PAVO-535707 format. One line per 4 residues: number of its first residue (from 1); for each residue x, y negated, z negated of N, C-alpha, C, CB. Coordinates in nm, 4 decimals. Glycine has a CB too. Layout:
BEGIN
NUM = X Y Z X Y Z X Y Z X Y Z; ...
END
This chain:
BEGIN
1 = 1.6077 2.4299 -0.3553 1.6181 2.3843 -0.2280 1.5416 2.4547 -0.1178 1.7470 2.3838 -0.1992; 1.5343 2.5809 -0.1297 1.4635 2.6592 -0.0323 1.3074 2.6345 -0.0482 1.5008 2.8122 -0.0499; 1.2704 2.6320 -0.1795 1.1266 2.6035 -0.2035 1.0860 2.4750 -0.1490 1.0939 2.6055 -0.3475; 1.1652 2.3656 -0.1480 1.1217 2.2313 -0.0882 1.1143 2.2538 0.0526 1.2190 2.1097 -0.1188
5 = 1.2095 2.3179 0.1122 1.1962 2.3315 0.2712 1.0830 2.4127 0.3035 1.3225 2.3975 0.3414; 1.0564 2.5139 0.2355 0.9100 2.5929 0.2560 0.8004 2.5020 0.2420 0.8817 2.7119 0.1471; 0.7962 2.4137 0.1373 0.6835 2.3271 0.1119 0.6792 2.2397 0.2193 0.6889 2.2539 -0.0158; 0.7923 2.1808 0.2710 0.7797 2.0819 0.3925 0.7232 2.1590 0.5175 0.9299 2.0149 0.4321
9 = 0.7794 2.2797 0.5353 0.7243 2.3358 0.6545 0.5653 2.3725 0.6476 0.8067 2.4606 0.6858; 0.5281 2.4113 0.5301 0.3899 2.4446 0.5007 0.2939 2.3145 0.5210 0.3816 2.5010 0.3496; 0.3363 2.2134 0.4762 0.2805 2.0889 0.4793 0.2829 2.0251 0.6185 0.3474 2.0074 0.3833; 0.3847 2.0471 0.6944 0.3988 2.0105 0.8369 0.2902 2.0861 0.9198 0.5461 2.0458 0.8900
13 = 0.2657 2.2185 0.8834 0.1587 2.2919 0.9467 0.0296 2.2301 0.9151 0.1585 2.4343 0.9061; 0.0018 2.2066 0.7941 -0.1257 2.1503 0.7435 -0.1491 2.0180 0.8048 -0.1263 2.1374 0.5910; -0.0385 1.9300 0.8382 -0.0634 1.7974 0.9178 -0.1176 1.8382 1.0468 0.0704 1.7065 0.9410; -0.0421 1.9291 1.1238 -0.0790 1.9545 1.2518 -0.2158 2.0098 1.2656 0.0132 2.0381 1.3086
17 = -0.2595 2.0773 1.1704 -0.3865 2.1503 1.1704 -0.4992 2.0693 1.0901 -0.3636 2.2949 1.1059; -0.4704 1.9659 1.0435 -0.5780 1.8841 0.9697 -0.7073 1.8689 1.0316 -0.5332 1.7514 0.9463; -0.8096 1.8904 0.9697 -0.9434 1.8862 1.0464 -1.0051 1.7463 1.0075 -1.0494 2.0173 1.0035; -0.9568 1.6859 0.9081 -1.0148 1.5451 0.8717 -0.9036 1.4580 0.8127 -1.1378 1.5557 0.7623
21 = -0.9333 1.3277 0.7924 -0.8257 1.2367 0.7342 -0.7976 1.2702 0.5896 -0.8678 1.0859 0.7433; -0.8960 1.3163 0.5145 -0.8625 1.3491 0.3701 -0.7658 1.4657 0.3585 -0.9915 1.3838 0.2901; -0.7763 1.5691 0.4326 -0.6783 1.6699 0.4464 -0.5408 1.6353 0.4789 -0.7190 1.7533 0.5373; -0.5503 1.5507 0.6055 -0.4248 1.4951 0.6562 -0.3447 1.4069 0.5538 -0.4560 1.4128 0.7788
25 = -0.4168 1.3223 0.4870 -0.3636 1.2488 0.3768 -0.2976 1.3258 0.2765 -0.4614 1.1767 0.3163; -0.3607 1.4375 0.2298 -0.3133 1.5162 0.1271 -0.1828 1.6041 0.1769 -0.4324 1.6051 0.0772; -0.1864 1.6395 0.3065 -0.0699 1.7143 0.3454 0.0455 1.6133 0.3607 -0.0957 1.7956 0.4782; 0.0314 1.4838 0.4077 0.1450 1.3880 0.4074 0.1924 1.3686 0.2745 0.1096 1.2561 0.4654
29 = 0.0999 1.3732 0.1759 0.1492 1.3509 0.0302 0.2256 1.4690 -0.0096 0.0304 1.3277 -0.0750; 0.1830 1.5845 0.0086 0.2507 1.7091 -0.0201 0.3950 1.7127 0.0361 0.1697 1.8241 0.0367; 0.4016 1.6725 0.1706 0.5257 1.6854 0.2383 0.6173 1.5654 0.1946 0.5027 1.6899 0.3940; 0.5600 1.4556 0.1644 0.6444 1.3409 0.1039 0.6900 1.3677 -0.0342 0.5660 1.2094 0.1006
33 = 0.6117 1.4281 -0.1132 0.6586 1.4652 -0.2437 0.7769 1.5760 -0.2443 0.5371 1.5162 -0.3221; 0.7608 1.6599 -0.1498 0.8649 1.7772 -0.1393 1.0066 1.6988 -0.0795 0.8017 1.9139 -0.0212; 0.9864 1.6294 0.0158 1.1081 1.5334 0.0521 1.1679 1.4713 -0.0558 1.0714 1.4233 0.1418; 1.0886 1.4019 -0.1377 1.1515 1.3198 -0.2374 1.2105 1.4018 -0.3438 1.0567 1.2241 -0.2948
37 = 1.1465 1.5268 -0.3783 1.2074 1.6107 -0.4814 1.3441 1.6741 -0.4137 1.0969 1.7302 -0.5321; 1.3409 1.6814 -0.2814 1.4574 1.7376 -0.2312 1.5841 1.6286 -0.2237 1.4208 1.7965 -0.0913; 1.5429 1.5115 -0.2597 1.6331 1.3934 -0.2612 1.6328 1.3183 -0.1287 1.7763 1.4366 -0.2939; 1.5538 1.3447 -0.0401 1.5367 1.2815 0.0923 1.4307 1.1617 0.0620 1.4806 1.3951 0.2111
41 = 1.4648 1.0666 -0.0079 1.3720 0.9551 -0.0448 1.3096 0.8781 0.0671 1.4423 0.8595 -0.1273; 1.3825 0.8386 0.1652 1.3372 0.7748 0.2714 1.2359 0.8503 0.3565 1.4447 0.7379 0.3434; 1.2526 0.9736 0.3751 1.1620 1.0653 0.4477 1.0316 1.0854 0.3643 1.2340 1.2056 0.4749; 1.0676 1.0987 0.2401 0.9440 1.1047 0.1484 0.8552 0.9841 0.1430 0.9863 1.1297 0.0093
45 = 0.9308 0.8686 0.1315 0.8495 0.7479 0.1372 0.7795 0.7287 0.2782 0.9397 0.6252 0.1043; 0.8491 0.7470 0.3678 0.7786 0.7405 0.5048 0.6555 0.8355 0.5079 0.8810 0.7826 0.6246; 0.6551 0.9603 0.4626 0.5330 1.0425 0.4647 0.4299 0.9756 0.3710 0.5633 1.1932 0.4195; 0.4719 0.9470 0.2505 0.3713 0.8894 0.1616 0.3161 0.7583 0.2042 0.4262 0.8740 0.0298
49 = 0.3894 0.6748 0.2812 0.3205 0.5596 0.3533 0.2141 0.5977 0.4271 0.4044 0.4887 0.4410; 0.2454 0.7113 0.5176 0.1386 0.7541 0.6187 0.0293 0.8139 0.5336 0.1935 0.8634 0.7321; 0.0407 0.8813 0.4297 -0.0764 0.9268 0.3446 -0.1690 0.8130 0.2925 -0.0227 1.0038 0.2223; -0.0970 0.7119 0.2512 -0.1613 0.5955 0.1908 -0.2416 0.5153 0.3152 -0.0417 0.4978 0.1136
53 = -0.1672 0.4986 0.4260 -0.2295 0.4449 0.5496 -0.3680 0.5239 0.5789 -0.1240 0.4609 0.6760; -0.3504 0.6421 0.5780 -0.4694 0.7314 0.6079 -0.5814 0.7167 0.5156 -0.4311 0.8735 0.6062; -0.5473 0.7216 0.3755 -0.6407 0.7154 0.2551 -0.5944 0.6164 0.1584 -0.6529 0.8506 0.1835; -0.6421 0.4983 0.1557 -0.5990 0.4035 0.0649 -0.6135 0.4425 -0.0828 -0.6689 0.2837 0.0914
57 = -0.7100 0.5320 -0.1111 -0.7420 0.5860 -0.2500 -0.6739 0.7146 -0.2822 -0.8910 0.6084 -0.2660; -0.5728 0.7426 -0.2157 -0.4785 0.8618 -0.2448 -0.3926 0.8212 -0.3545 -0.3883 0.9058 -0.1200; -0.4358 0.8407 -0.4740 -0.3551 0.8046 -0.5923 -0.2315 0.8936 -0.6018 -0.4394 0.8167 -0.7222; -0.2450 1.0232 -0.5748 -0.1202 1.1066 -0.5798 -0.0129 1.0495 -0.4874 -0.1506 1.2550 -0.5388
61 = -0.0522 1.0065 -0.3666 0.0545 0.9447 -0.2866 0.1220 0.8260 -0.3446 0.0024 0.9062 -0.1601; 0.0452 0.7287 -0.4044 0.0992 0.6032 -0.4741 0.2026 0.6657 -0.5851 -0.0324 0.5052 -0.5490; 0.1543 0.7592 -0.6566 0.2288 0.7979 -0.7759 0.3645 0.8608 -0.7249 0.1425 0.9023 -0.8679; 0.3715 0.9454 -0.6171 0.4864 1.0089 -0.5704 0.5659 0.9125 -0.5028 0.4575 1.1207 -0.4865
65 = 0.5180 0.8124 -0.4387 0.5912 0.7092 -0.3902 0.6618 0.6161 -0.4972 0.5039 0.6354 -0.3074; 0.5858 0.5822 -0.6068 0.6509 0.5176 -0.7079 0.7747 0.5943 -0.7571 0.5572 0.4938 -0.8143; 0.7606 0.7230 -0.7747 0.8863 0.7970 -0.8270 0.9950 0.7928 -0.7321 0.8592 0.9439 -0.8582; 0.9671 0.7992 -0.6016 1.0799 0.7942 -0.5086 1.1367 0.6573 -0.5013 1.0393 0.8394 -0.3716
69 = 1.0505 0.5542 -0.5166 1.1031 0.4219 -0.5374 1.1933 0.3957 -0.6511 0.9997 0.3370 -0.5493; 1.1520 0.4627 -0.7571 1.2462 0.4520 -0.8848 1.3743 0.5252 -0.8709 1.1769 0.5094 -1.0129; 1.3733 0.6367 -0.7995 1.5250 0.6866 -0.7650 1.5912 0.6209 -0.6774 1.5367 0.8145 -0.7154; 1.5251 0.5333 -0.5919 1.6190 0.4560 -0.5018 1.6359 0.3221 -0.5755 1.5598 0.4353 -0.3451
73 = 1.6046 0.3035 -0.6965 1.6152 0.1779 -0.7649 1.5473 0.0712 -0.7019 1.7467 0.1409 -0.7816; 1.4372 0.0884 -0.6499 1.3550 -0.0258 -0.5860 1.2508 -0.0423 -0.6942 1.2865 0.0087 -0.4298; 1.2764 -0.1014 -0.8065 1.1808 -0.1088 -0.9137 1.0566 -0.1726 -0.8888 1.2346 -0.1700 -1.0183; 1.0697 -0.2954 -0.8180 0.9567 -0.3797 -0.7856 0.8402 -0.2946 -0.7124 1.0075 -0.4999 -0.6934
77 = 0.8828 -0.2262 -0.6073 0.7940 -0.1339 -0.5225 0.7444 -0.0333 -0.6174 0.8713 -0.0622 -0.3977; 0.8202 0.0358 -0.6971 0.7664 0.1377 -0.7925 0.6648 0.0902 -0.8848 0.8719 0.1936 -0.8719; 0.6969 -0.0150 -0.9486 0.5996 -0.0686 -1.0323 0.4709 -0.1181 -0.9718 0.6568 -0.1694 -1.1003; 0.4747 -0.1649 -0.8550 0.3698 -0.2023 -0.7821 0.2815 -0.0855 -0.7420 0.4164 -0.2736 -0.6716
81 = 0.3374 0.0320 -0.7170 0.2643 0.1490 -0.6868 0.2023 0.2011 -0.8225 0.3580 0.2561 -0.6164; 0.2644 0.1975 -0.9330 0.2038 0.2320 -1.0525 0.1009 0.1423 -1.0905 0.2952 0.2417 -1.1521; 0.1047 0.0275 -1.0650 -0.0039 -0.0746 -1.0874 -0.1298 -0.0353 -0.9955 0.0519 -0.2285 -1.0499; -0.0932 -0.0078 -0.8916 -0.2144 0.0550 -0.7852 -0.2792 0.1757 -0.8422 -0.1524 0.1059 -0.6325
85 = -0.1949 0.2723 -0.8870 -0.2548 0.3925 -0.9538 -0.3429 0.3698 -1.0646 -0.1548 0.4774 -1.0014; -0.3073 0.2729 -1.1403 -0.3748 0.2204 -1.2652 -0.5025 0.1530 -1.2239 -0.2824 0.1180 -1.3459; -0.4858 0.0665 -1.1206 -0.6217 -0.0092 -1.0657 -0.7140 0.0859 -1.0095 -0.5938 -0.1185 -0.9489; -0.6713 0.1992 -0.9387 -0.7639 0.3013 -0.8936 -0.8302 0.3793 -1.0062 -0.6931 0.3953 -0.8045
89 = -0.7523 0.4040 -1.1122 -0.8125 0.4843 -1.2194 -0.9152 0.3899 -1.2979 -0.6955 0.5444 -1.3191; -0.8779 0.2623 -1.3173 -0.9514 0.1666 -1.3806 -1.0806 0.1450 -1.3059 -0.8737 0.0441 -1.3942; -1.0726 0.1312 -1.1746 -1.2091 0.1142 -1.0869 -1.2949 0.2337 -1.1077 -1.1813 0.1003 -0.9224; -1.2385 0.3562 -1.1228 -1.3210 0.4708 -1.1411 -1.4029 0.4607 -1.2711 -1.2357 0.5952 -1.1408
93 = -1.3295 0.4228 -1.3686 -1.3743 0.4239 -1.5092 -1.4810 0.3048 -1.5124 -1.2443 0.4023 -1.6192; -1.4581 0.1891 -1.4420 -1.5474 0.0808 -1.4526 -1.6700 0.1173 -1.3799 -1.4884 -0.0457 -1.4016; -1.6576 0.1844 -1.2654 -1.7761 0.2422 -1.1876 -1.8653 0.3437 -1.2722 -1.7207 0.3189 -1.0577; -1.8175 0.4274 -1.3651 -1.8866 0.5056 -1.4473 -1.9634 0.4216 -1.5407 -1.8016 0.5961 -1.5124
97 = -1.8973 0.3258 -1.5978 -1.9723 0.2279 -1.6922 -2.0874 0.1548 -1.6283 -1.8760 0.1205 -1.7467; -2.0607 0.1209 -1.5039 -2.1671 0.0379 -1.4212 -2.2857 0.1334 -1.3867 -2.1009 -0.0251 -1.2762; -2.2474 0.2686 -1.3547 -2.3550 0.3556 -1.3238 -2.4322 0.3858 -1.4509 -2.3045 0.4824 -1.2578; -2.3595 0.3958 -1.5524 -2.4375 0.4382 -1.7003 -2.5202 0.3141 -1.7167 -2.3260 0.4655 -1.8524
101 = -2.4696 0.2040 -1.7133 -2.5511 0.0873 -1.7338 -2.6763 0.0781 -1.6425 -2.4664 -0.0323 -1.7140; -2.6614 0.1107 -1.5073 -2.7828 0.1133 -1.4175 -2.8736 0.2100 -1.4558 -2.7515 0.1371 -1.2788; -2.8305 0.3206 -1.5040 -2.9358 0.4220 -1.5666 -3.0039 0.3852 -1.6912 -2.8718 0.5511 -1.5976; -2.9289 0.3127 -1.7665 -2.9774 0.2675 -1.8953 -3.0959 0.1636 -1.8571 -2.8527 0.1983 -1.9872
105 = -3.0725 0.0871 -1.7576 -3.1661 -0.0253 -1.7317 -3.2988 0.0425 -1.6792 -3.1029 -0.1345 -1.6216; -3.3005 0.1650 -1.6433 -3.4371 0.2221 -1.6048 -3.5027 0.3041 -1.7174 -3.4234 0.3146 -1.4786; -3.4357 0.2980 -1.8323 -3.4958 0.3708 -1.9513 -3.5900 0.2825 -2.0296 -3.3845 0.4220 -2.0474; -3.6686 0.3305 -2.1016 -3.7642 0.2544 -2.2081 -3.6702 0.2104 -2.3061 -3.8854 0.3478 -2.2818
109 = -3.7287 0.1061 -2.3859 -3.6507 0.0531 -2.4936 -3.5979 0.1568 -2.6018 -3.7334 -0.0491 -2.5597; -3.6799 0.2504 -2.6248 -3.6458 0.3598 -2.7229 -3.5466 0.4513 -2.6712 -3.7654 0.4395 -2.7615; -3.5544 0.4768 -2.5474 -3.4510 0.5631 -2.4802 -3.3200 0.4880 -2.4784 -3.4934 0.6024 -2.3319; -3.3315 0.3588 -2.4472 -3.2167 0.2705 -2.4416 -3.1359 0.2791 -2.5781 -3.2652 0.1217 -2.4119
113 = -3.2131 0.2676 -2.6901 -3.1625 0.2653 -2.8196 -3.0726 0.3905 -2.8488 -3.2770 0.2555 -2.9154; -3.1153 0.5044 -2.7977 -3.0511 0.6290 -2.8304 -2.9280 0.6400 -2.7422 -3.1474 0.7504 -2.8114; -2.9173 0.5691 -2.6259 -2.8162 0.5758 -2.5310 -2.7056 0.4590 -2.5600 -2.8821 0.5646 -2.3883; -2.7430 0.3759 -2.6452 -2.6538 0.2561 -2.6704 -2.5249 0.2873 -2.7233 -2.7144 0.1625 -2.7623
117 = -2.5115 0.3887 -2.8072 -2.3807 0.4371 -2.8731 -2.2975 0.4876 -2.7648 -2.4012 0.5518 -2.9841; -2.3572 0.5642 -2.6620 -2.2786 0.6305 -2.5661 -2.2233 0.5005 -2.4721 -2.3729 0.7505 -2.4816; -2.3033 0.4150 -2.4323 -2.2684 0.3020 -2.3732 -2.1401 0.2352 -2.4407 -2.3855 0.2159 -2.3739; -2.1475 0.2007 -2.5667 -2.0460 0.1444 -2.6321 -1.9281 0.2098 -2.6303 -2.0764 0.1230 -2.7474
121 = -1.9299 0.3570 -2.6416 -1.8100 0.4503 -2.6367 -1.7405 0.4311 -2.5077 -1.8503 0.6018 -2.6524; -1.8205 0.4388 -2.3957 -1.7625 0.4142 -2.2625 -1.6895 0.2778 -2.2517 -1.8733 0.4209 -2.1571; -1.7498 0.1783 -2.2928 -1.6932 0.0431 -2.2734 -1.5595 0.0260 -2.3550 -1.7996 -0.0664 -2.3181; -1.5728 0.0951 -2.4886 -1.4452 0.0932 -2.5699 -1.3319 0.1782 -2.5034 -1.4736 0.1492 -2.7163
125 = -1.3697 0.2891 -2.4491 -1.2740 0.3706 -2.3760 -1.2086 0.3006 -2.2620 -1.3391 0.4904 -2.3260; -1.2762 0.2275 -2.1936 -1.2378 0.1421 -2.0846 -1.1335 0.0278 -2.1320 -1.3686 0.0785 -2.0235; -1.1778 -0.0392 -2.2343 -1.0907 -0.1374 -2.2972 -0.9691 -0.0769 -2.3417 -1.1545 -0.2040 -2.4092; -0.9622 0.0363 -2.4177 -0.8463 0.1088 -2.4605 -0.7681 0.1549 -2.3542 -0.8793 0.2163 -2.5404
129 = -0.8148 0.2061 -2.2439 -0.7375 0.2324 -2.1309 -0.6758 0.1228 -2.0715 -0.8081 0.2928 -2.0399; -0.7442 0.0005 -2.0567 -0.6674 -0.1215 -2.0038 -0.5596 -0.1584 -2.0836 -0.7502 -0.2398 -1.9909; -0.5900 -0.1550 -2.2195 -0.4826 -0.2049 -2.3042 -0.3590 -0.1236 -2.2953 -0.5260 -0.2106 -2.4439; -0.3780 0.0186 -2.3079 -0.2693 0.1043 -2.3040 -0.1934 0.0915 -2.1679 -0.3168 0.2443 -2.3294
133 = -0.2637 0.0907 -2.0529 -0.2054 0.0955 -1.9200 -0.1214 -0.0408 -1.9114 -0.3235 0.1098 -1.8004; -0.1703 -0.1564 -1.9560 -0.0953 -0.2843 -1.9445 0.0334 -0.2751 -2.0316 -0.1867 -0.4087 -1.9910; 0.0281 -0.2134 -2.1424 0.1248 -0.1929 -2.2361 0.2264 -0.1197 -2.1742 0.0774 -0.1305 -2.3519; 0.1936 -0.0027 -2.1043 0.2846 0.0978 -2.0483 0.3564 0.0226 -1.9357 0.2069 0.2317 -1.9955
137 = 0.2826 -0.0473 -1.8467 0.3349 -0.1054 -1.7367 0.4484 -0.2259 -1.7791 0.2117 -0.1589 -1.6531; 0.4084 -0.2901 -1.8663 0.5053 -0.3985 -1.9255 0.6227 -0.3396 -1.9819 0.4409 -0.4833 -2.0361; 0.6035 -0.2217 -2.0585 0.7157 -0.1592 -2.1224 0.8155 -0.1123 -2.0141 0.6686 -0.0411 -2.2116; 0.7615 -0.0386 -1.9048 0.8406 0.0156 -1.8093 0.9075 -0.0997 -1.7293 0.7598 0.1083 -1.7239
141 = 0.8485 -0.2199 -1.7117 0.9052 -0.3251 -1.6470 1.0279 -0.3748 -1.7286 0.8024 -0.4313 -1.6249; 1.0118 -0.3852 -1.8535 1.1092 -0.4209 -1.9509 1.2274 -0.3382 -1.9442 1.0551 -0.4150 -2.0816; 1.2003 -0.2031 -1.9430 1.3053 -0.1214 -1.9393 1.3823 -0.1204 -1.8208 1.2669 -0.0047 -1.9651; 1.3261 -0.1231 -1.7098 1.3936 -0.1470 -1.5770 1.4814 -0.2661 -1.5622 1.2944 -0.1583 -1.4750
145 = 1.4320 -0.3726 -1.6208 1.5009 -0.5053 -1.6219 1.6185 -0.4845 -1.7021 1.4143 -0.6234 -1.6784; 1.5981 -0.4200 -1.8138 1.7361 -0.3934 -1.8856 1.8383 -0.3187 -1.8163 1.7171 -0.3202 -2.0081; 1.7840 -0.2158 -1.7458 1.8784 -0.1392 -1.6598 1.9447 -0.2284 -1.5585 1.8061 -0.0250 -1.5870; 1.8854 -0.3045 -1.4877 1.9321 -0.3921 -1.3882 2.0232 -0.4943 -1.4586 1.8142 -0.4587 -1.3124
149 = 1.9969 -0.5494 -1.5642 2.0914 -0.6442 -1.6269 2.2175 -0.5766 -1.6773 2.0243 -0.7161 -1.7422; 2.2094 -0.4480 -1.7121 2.3145 -0.3678 -1.7506 2.4072 -0.3376 -1.6379 2.2647 -0.2488 -1.8085; 2.3511 -0.2984 -1.5125 2.4196 -0.2765 -1.3930 2.5052 -0.4059 -1.3621 2.3182 -0.2414 -1.2791; 2.4278 -0.5190 -1.3734 2.5049 -0.6505 -1.3332 2.6287 -0.6797 -1.4401 2.3930 -0.7865 -1.3342
153 = 2.5919 -0.6547 -1.5576 2.6874 -0.6786 -1.6667 2.8083 -0.5864 -1.6450 2.6206 -0.6532 -1.8086; 2.7942 -0.4695 -1.6089 2.8979 -0.3663 -1.5856 2.9878 -0.4082 -1.4606 2.8273 -0.2217 -1.5608; 2.9128 -0.4418 -1.3543 2.9787 -0.4931 -1.2413 3.0607 -0.6175 -1.2390 2.8906 -0.5080 -1.1551; 2.9986 -0.7165 -1.3192 3.0882 -0.8313 -1.3473 3.2086 -0.8085 -1.4330 3.0129 -0.9339 -1.4094
157 = 3.1959 -0.7161 -1.5293 3.3126 -0.6814 -1.6171 3.4086 -0.6100 -1.5268 3.2722 -0.5898 -1.7449; 3.3801 -0.5156 -1.4510 3.4784 -0.4456 -1.3706 3.5528 -0.5471 -1.2652 3.4036 -0.3254 -1.2935; 3.4619 -0.6313 -1.2066 3.5314 -0.7226 -1.1215 3.6154 -0.8242 -1.1835 3.4422 -0.7863 -1.0432; 3.5857 -0.8697 -1.2968 3.6537 -0.9628 -1.3793 3.7943 -0.9123 -1.4189 3.5706 -0.9910 -1.5011
161 = 3.7854 -0.7801 -1.4706 3.9081 -0.7136 -1.5118 4.0003 -0.6864 -1.3963 3.8767 -0.5859 -1.5813; 3.9368 -0.6466 -1.2753 4.0243 -0.6227 -1.1600 4.0931 -0.7631 -1.0969 3.9336 -0.5472 -1.0476; 4.0120 -0.8534 -1.1074 4.0669 -0.9864 -1.0508 4.1368 -1.0703 -1.1542 3.9525 -1.0728 -0.9903; 4.1384 -1.0409 -1.2800 4.2170 -1.1101 -1.3811 4.1326 -1.2289 -1.4497 4.3497 -1.1664 -1.3130
165 = 4.0118 -1.2282 -1.4412 3.9411 -1.3342 -1.5044 3.9195 -1.3217 -1.6519 3.8170 -1.3483 -1.4420; 3.9555 -1.4219 -1.7210 3.9412 -1.4155 -1.8708 3.7960 -1.4450 -1.9141 4.0388 -1.5191 -1.9403; 3.7268 -1.5305 -1.8486 3.5798 -1.5795 -1.8637 3.5034 -1.5758 -1.7404 3.5725 -1.7216 -1.9139; 3.3848 -1.5255 -1.7480 3.2797 -1.5359 -1.6495 3.1591 -1.5832 -1.7031 3.2547 -1.4142 -1.5862
169 = 3.1022 -1.7070 -1.6676 2.9859 -1.7615 -1.7157 2.8601 -1.7583 -1.6074 3.0214 -1.9029 -1.7595; 2.7376 -1.7654 -1.6717 2.6420 -1.7739 -1.5807 2.5850 -1.9103 -1.5676 2.5468 -1.6820 -1.6094; 2.5080 -1.9592 -1.4754 2.4756 -2.0939 -1.4488 2.3924 -2.1683 -1.5555 2.4067 -2.0971 -1.3248; 2.3349 -2.0727 -1.6517 2.2547 -2.1388 -1.7670 2.3519 -2.1912 -1.8811 2.1478 -2.0292 -1.8329
173 = 2.4695 -2.1451 -1.8760 2.5620 -2.2087 -1.9831 2.6343 -2.3285 -1.9459 2.6640 -2.1148 -2.0263; 2.6592 -2.3354 -1.8156 2.7436 -2.4469 -1.7622 2.6729 -2.5714 -1.7390 2.8060 -2.4095 -1.6373; 2.7453 -2.6836 -1.7735 2.6932 -2.8115 -1.7331 2.7470 -2.8532 -1.6025 2.7221 -2.9139 -1.8335; 2.8711 -2.8127 -1.5647 2.9326 -2.8462 -1.4341 3.0183 -2.7171 -1.3929 3.0274 -2.9854 -1.4451
177 = 3.0248 -2.7030 -1.2695 3.1147 -2.6029 -1.2252 3.1760 -2.6238 -1.0815 3.0434 -2.4754 -1.2311; 3.2869 -2.5991 -1.0527 3.3527 -2.6167 -0.9096 3.3071 -2.4915 -0.8463 3.5256 -2.6320 -0.9058; 3.2375 -2.5049 -0.7289 3.1797 -2.3901 -0.6615 3.2868 -2.3087 -0.5980 3.0784 -2.4323 -0.5585; 3.4057 -2.3507 -0.5921 3.5308 -2.2646 -0.5423 3.5580 -2.1569 -0.6331 3.6639 -2.3480 -0.5298
181 = 3.5070 -2.1542 -0.7642 3.5276 -2.0441 -0.8534 3.3969 -1.9462 -0.8691 3.5691 -2.1043 -0.9912; 3.2913 -1.9762 -0.7917 3.1877 -1.9015 -0.8166 3.1890 -1.7533 -0.7389 3.0730 -1.9859 -0.7827; 3.1621 -1.6658 -0.8155 3.1915 -1.5253 -0.7753 3.0601 -1.4530 -0.7425 3.2694 -1.4481 -0.8903; 2.9457 -1.5202 -0.7543 2.8122 -1.4643 -0.7392 2.8065 -1.3701 -0.6222 2.7097 -1.5740 -0.7226
185 = 2.8448 -1.4269 -0.4991 2.8284 -1.3435 -0.3822 2.9131 -1.2244 -0.3838 2.8552 -1.4181 -0.2625; 3.0286 -1.2265 -0.4414 3.1061 -1.1061 -0.4511 3.0520 -1.0125 -0.5411 3.2373 -1.1320 -0.4880; 2.9800 -1.0512 -0.6366 2.9183 -0.9534 -0.7398 2.8009 -0.8878 -0.6701 2.8677 -1.0289 -0.8796; 2.7275 -0.9709 -0.5872 2.6018 -0.9165 -0.5301 2.6400 -0.8229 -0.4312 2.5095 -1.0214 -0.4703
189 = 2.7508 -0.8369 -0.3474 2.8034 -0.7408 -0.2550 2.8382 -0.6042 -0.3252 2.9272 -0.8003 -0.1869; 2.9101 -0.6196 -0.4340 2.9426 -0.4943 -0.5168 2.8262 -0.4205 -0.5716 3.0284 -0.5294 -0.6331; 2.7045 -0.4967 -0.6162 2.5965 -0.4287 -0.6508 2.5241 -0.3516 -0.5335 2.5122 -0.5202 -0.7142; 2.5294 -0.4234 -0.4308 2.4656 -0.3502 -0.3099 2.5365 -0.2412 -0.2477 2.4413 -0.4406 -0.2041
END
């Protein structure tokens, strides 16, 4: 706890004394991360939003904000931030490939032939990166969806047991229902 408070104080000084936008963004990121690690997610997210507002390319801020959103169970925003980090990493790798291609265009045919394998390696690395990150994001999204569905199932079960319901159906199973028996709003209130 003390280390986080010290980090928050240090980063606050860095924000006040920042000499440029890059340093200011990093300081907000650091303070936001410290608030989040301390469990003060709203303060952390606020600082991380400011860091991103100052520098849209601050991958660390997106990453830290994603973690804070996960702890708040705001999975859509968390996954969106993770996708943003992935997009920034991908853009860097794509720019490296483009720069390499531009350099190759200036070479003679003989020199191009010697660099061809390097180019193919860079392109394959980019493709592998894309494939892995897409798989990771999809897997994480599926895991979070399972958690949400489990929370809903547990809440419905507790409510049904408390209120004496024998059966609870979702609307995909029913052909007809009397709306008077619909408990959806009550379950949503309990989940919130």
